[in-house]
N, C-alpha and C positions, 0 to 999 in steps of 0.2 A: 662282241659285236655280231649282230645278226647279218646273214647274207641278204642282199637285196632281192626281193621278189622270189623267195624260196617257196617250198610247199606250204609254209605257214605264214605267208604274206598277210599282213593286217590282223593276224590272229595272235593276240597278246598273251593268252593264257592257255593252259592245257585243256581246260574245259571248252574254250572257243575252238581249239583245234579239233577236239573230238566232235563237237557239234557240226563243224563244217565237213570234215572228212567222212563222218558216219551218216550224216543226214542231208546235207545241202548239196554237196558236190556232184552227186550222181543224178540229181533231179533233171528231167527234161526242161526245155525252155518254152514258155508261152510268151511270145512277144506281141502283146495285144495292142500296141500302138507304135507304128514305125512309119518311115517315109521311103521304104525301098521302092525302086522302080519296078512295077509289076512285069514289064516286058522282059526284064533280065531273068526273072524266075521262069517265065513262060518259055523263053528261048534257051534256058540253061546257059547263060552268057559266060563267055571266057574272057577274062580281063587281060588287056594287052601288057600291062606293066604294074608294078607296085604303086606307082604314082596314080594311075587311074583308079585303082580300088581304094587307095588310102587317102589321097589328097583331093580327088575329084568331088566337088560339092561340099567339102568339109570346112565350113566357115569357122569352126573352132580353131583349126590349124591355121587358117588364113589370117585370123586376127592376131595370133601369136607371131606369125611371120612378119606381118606389118609392124607390130610393136618392136620386133627385133631389127627393124631397119631394112627389111628385104623389099626390093623393088617389085611392083605389081606384075611386071612381066614374068617373074618367076612364081607367081601365085595363081593368077587367072589369065595371064598373058600367053604369048606365043612361044615361050621357051620350050625346049624339049622336055620330055618326061624325066630324063636323067638329070637335067639341070635343075628342074623343080624339086626333085627329091634331094639333091645335094644341098639346096638351100634350106629344105626342111631339116635335114640332118644337121646343118649348121645351127639351126634354131633350137633343136631338141635339148641340148645341154643347158640352155638358158630357161627352159621351162620347169626346172626343178622347183618343187612345192606347188606347181600348177598341176591340176589333175591330168593334163595332157601327158605329163612325164610318165605317170602310172599307166594310163590307157595305152600309150604308144608301146611300152615294153610288154604289157600284158597281151596285147594283140599280136605282137611279134612272136612271143613265146607260145601262146596257145594256137595261133594260126599257122606258124611256119616252123616252130621248134627252134627258134633263134633266141639264145639267152645271152645277149651281150648288149651293152649300152650303145645307143645310136649317137654317132658323132661324125664330124667330118672325116675322121680316120677310118671309120667302119662303113661309111656311106656306100662306097662302090661295092664292097663285098655283100652287104645286106641287099642292096638293090638288085644285083645280079642273081643272087640265090633266090630271092623271093619272086622276081620276074620269071626266072626259069621254072619255078614250081607252078606259077600261074599258067604256064603254057600246057600243063598236063591236065588230063581229065579229072584228076582228084581235086582240082581247085576250081572247077566250074561253080557257078552260082549255087546250084542245087547241092552239090557235094560239100560246099562250105557250110551250108545250112545243116546238112547231115552231120558233119564233123562236130558241130556244137550241140547236137541232139535237140535241134529245134523241132517242136511239134506243131505249133501254130504261129503264123504271123498275120497281123491285121494291118493292111496298108491304109493310106489316107487318100480318099478319092472324092472327086467332085461329082455332084448329081448328074452332070452332063457326060461323065466318062462312060465309055462303052463297056468297060469291064471285060473286054475280049480276052485279055491276058489271064485274068482270074479264071475265066471259063475254059480257056485252053489248058491251063495248068491242071485244073480239075479233071478235064477229059483225058489228059495224058496219063492219069492215074498216079500222079506224084503223091507220095504218101504224106508229105508235109502240107497241112492246110494253109492256103493263102486266101484269106477272106478280105473283102472290101470293108472300108469304114466310110460312113456317110458324113461328108464334110461340106455343109451347105453355106459356108460363109459368104460367098459371092452373091447369094440371093438376098442378103441384108446389107450389102455394101452400097447404100444409096448416097453416100457422101460424094460419089463420082458418077453423075448422071450418065455421061457417055459410056463409061464402062458398064454400068448397070444395064443400060439399054442393049448393049452388045451381048451381055450375058443372057438377057431375056430372049434374045433372038436365037442363041444357041440352045437354050432350054426348050424353046418352042419347037425347034427343029428335031431334037432327039426324042422329045416326048410325044411329038405329033399332036400337040395341043396349041391351037391358035391363042396367043397371049395378047390381050388388049385391056385387061382389067386385073385387079388384085386377085379376084376369085379365080381367074384363068391361071395366074401364076401358081396359086396354091394347088389347083387341080393338076397342073403339070408336075409340080414337085411331088405330089402324092403318087402320081404314076411312076415317076422315077424311083421313089422310095420302094414301091412294090417290086420293081425290077431288082433293086439292090437286095431286098429280102429274098427274092428267088435265087439270087446268086450267093446266098450264105451269109449276108451281112447280119451282124448281131450288135454292132456298136455305132453310135454317132460320135462326132467330135466337133467342137465349136471353139475356134480361136478368137477370143475377144479381148479387147483392152481391159474392159471392166464389165461387171454385170449391169444390165439395164432393166429398170423397173418403173418407167414413167407411166402415169395414168393416160389412157387413150380410149377412144371410142372406135367402133368399127367404121363408122362413116369418116372419121378423121384419117384412118389408115388407108382407106380406099382413095380418099382425096390426095393424100401424100403420094401414093403409088402413081396416080394419074399425072401428078405434077412432075415427078422425077422421070417417069417413063416418057413424058413429053420433052425431056431435056432441060427442065428448069432446075436451078440450084435450090436446095432445101435450106431452111434455117437450121440452126443448131438443135433447137427443140424438136423440130420435125424429124431430124435424123434420129434423135434419141427415142422418140415415140415409135418410129418404124422399127428400129432395132429391138425395142422392148416387146412389141407385138410379135415379131418374128421369133424371138427367143421362146415366147410362150407357145406359139404355134408349133415350132419344131419340137419342143418338149412334149407337147400333147401327142404329136405324131410318134415320138419315140416310145411313149407309154403304150400307144395302140399296138405297136409292133413288138412290145416287150423287149426292146433294145436297152442296153446300158448307154447312158449319155455321158460324155466327157466334156469338161470345160477347162480349157487352158487360158488362163487370164494373167494379165500383168506385164506384158511386154510392150515397150515402145519401139516400134519397128522403123527401119529405114531412116535413121537419124541424120545420116550424111547425104544431103541432097545432091551434092556434086558427084559423089561416087555412086549414088543410086542411079543417076542418069547415065553414068559411064558403064556400070557393071550390072545394073538391075537389082531386083530384090533378092533376099536370102543369100547375101554375099558377105555377111559379117558386120553389119552396122546397126545391130539391134541392142537394146539394153533393158535392164530391169526398170520397171516403172513404179511410181508411187500413186496409188489410187485409193480413195476413200469409198470402198465398194461394199462394206459390210451390210449397211442398211438395204441397199439394192439387192444384194444376194439373199438376204433374209426375206424381203418382200417377194422376190421372184419364186423362191422355193415355197413360201407360204401360200402364194396364189395357186400354185400347182397342187399343193397338199390339200387345200380346202376343196378342190374340185376332184380329188382322187386321181390326179393326173401326174403324179410325181414318180417317174421311172427310177430304176437303179441309176445312181449318179456318182461320178468321180470328179472331184475338183482339184485341179493342179494350180498352185500359185507360184509366181516367179519371184516374189519378194519374200525373203525369209521372215521379215517383220510381221507377215500375215499368218505365220504358222499356227499360232495359238488361236487366232480368230477363226481360221478355217476348221481347225480341230474341234472347236466348240460349236461352230455353226452346223456342221454335219450331224452333231449329236441332237440338235433340235428336231431333226426330221427322220431319225431312225424310228421305225414303227413296228419292229418285231416280225415283219412279214418275211424278211430275208436277213440272214446274218450279214451285218456290214452293208446294208442297203445303200447307205450314204458313205462314200469313201473319200478319205483325204489322200489324193494321189501322190505318188512317189516324187522325190526331188526332181525337178524338171529343168532342162536346158542348163542355165548357169549353176543350178543346184544339184545336178546329178553327179556329185562327187562325194568323197568321204564326209566332209564337214556338212554339206547340204543334206545328205542321206541321214546322218546321225541326228541333225536338228529336226528333220521331218519325223523320223521314227520316235524320237524322244517326246516331241509334242503330242504325237498320236498315242504313245504309251501312257502319258500322264493324263490326257483328256479324253481318251477313247479306248479302243481295244486293238492294240498292235496285232494280236493273234488273229484278227479277222481281216487283216490287210491283204489286198490282192497283189502286192509286191511290185517288182521292177519291170521296166520296159526299156527298149533302146532309144525310141524317139529319133531314130537315125536313118540316114540314107545309105549307110555303108553295110556291106556284108561282113565286115570285120568288127562290128560293134557288139557282137554277142557277149564278149567278155565283161561287158558292163553288168550283166546278170551275175557273173562270178564275183565281181567287185562288190556288188550289193550284198550278195549272200555272205561273203566274208565279213563285211561290215555288220550285218545282222547278227551273225554268230558271235562276233567279238562283243557286241553289246550284251547279249545274253550271258556269254562266258564270263565277262567281267563281273556281272551282277552275281553270278553263282559264286565265283571265287572271293568276292567281297562280302559274302553273307547276306546279300540283298534278296536272293532267291534260294530256295532249298536245293541242295545237291541231290536229295532223295527224289526230286521231281525231274531229274535229268531226262528220263524217257519221255515224259510229257513235253518238256521244253524242246526235245528233239522233234516231236510231232509238230509243234508250233513252227519250228524252223522249216520243216518240210511243207507245211501248209502255206506259209508266206512265200516260200520259194516257188511253189507250183500248184498245190492242191486247191488253194482258195480261188485262184484265177480259173482253174479248170472247172470248178463247180459254179462259180459266180457267173461266168459267161456262157455256161452250158456248152463248152467245146467238146 
C-alpha cells in the first residue's frame, strides 16, 4: 500500500517519477491567469489567520461546506476565523474523492510543511501552527510567491482599473512580474441597461473621453487599452456564456448603443448582436496590440437568486452549462481570420462534452505563424482536477499537439493555490510515463519526452506570451 501524498504522489510508474523529479518539479511557475488581489502583492500583505488566506473568497470550499450541512454563518457569516476553520476541518474528511481533498493536503504540505490529514481532531493544532507562521515575514504575500518559485502572474483587471498596484509593485523592484490582463466584459453587458450606463460613466471618467455615442465608447476603450499596454499587459480575457456571431451592421450597433445608453431594455436579438460586434472589435484590438486573447466560456452563473441577493456574486452558485456554440465559435474565428485579425488565442471550455469539439476547432485556424497559435486551454474551474486535466490533455493529444500546450494556471484568488501547477505537472508526467511503460511511446526517446514535459510546464508559456 502506497503512502498518501508521498514524493511520488500521482506518479504510477518509475518513468513517470523520473520525468517529474528530473524535468518538471524544478521548473518556475508562470501563472498567466489568476484572480489575485493586486493590492496584496503591492503591499506585501500579511495574512491574519489560516482562515483568511485559505477560506476567504474560496467558493470551492464554501460549496463543499454547504453540501456538508454547515450553516452559512460559518462560511461567509460573522463567526470567528477559528470557528470557520473548525467547520472546514469538520468537512474535509467528507471531501474524499473530491479534488478539494488533494488540494487541501497538498497546500498544507507545500505551504506549511504539515503532513497530516485535516480533521476535527487536528483542526486546532493545524490552525494554530499555520496562523503562527503567517505572522512571520517569511509568509508575506510576496514571500509565499517566492516560496513557490513564481516568475510571472497575470491578474484579471477591468478597463476602468487604475493599475496603481501593478505600477507600485514594478517600481518597488519586486523581481516577480505582476502584469495586468484586460477583461472588458462589462463593456458588452447590455442586458442590464442601468448597470451598463453606470459603467459607461466610470469609463468616461477614467479615460477622460466624453461618452455619448458608440464611437465615443470605442475611443475610450482604446485609450484604456493603450494604458494597459504601457503597464505591461500582454493578454486579454473574456468571460462569456457562449460565443456570439450574429450578423449585424454598423448602423444597427450604433442604434442599439443609443437605446441601451438611454436606459431602454433591449430585445434578445439586440443583445446578441451587440455582444457579437463587441467580441469582434475586442479581438481586432487584441490583434493590433499583439496580445493573446483568452475566452472562458460555458458557465451558468448565479443560479440561486435568493442567495445571490443575500451574498452577492462569486459565492459558489455557478454551474457547468450546455451551449450549442460550435457554429458561432467557427464563424467568429473565421470572420477574424478572413480579415487577418485573428490574434493568438486560448479557448477554455467548462463542459467536458466540448473537449473534442474545441480541440478540433482550434486546428481549423492554426496557420503556421506561431507554434500553437490557437490553444485549447487547460481544465478550467470545475475541470481543474485530475480527471478534468487528463480528459483535456488526452483530447488535445489525439486531435492536436500536446507538446505545444502552454500548460497550467491557477485561476485562483488564493496565494496558496500554486500547488495546482504541481498537481498538473504530476498528472502530465504520469500520462507520458504510463505510455512509455506500456510501449505506446519509445523509452529511447525519454530525453525528448523530458523536454516536452519542461516545455508544457514552463517553456511554452514563457515563449508564447513573450514574458
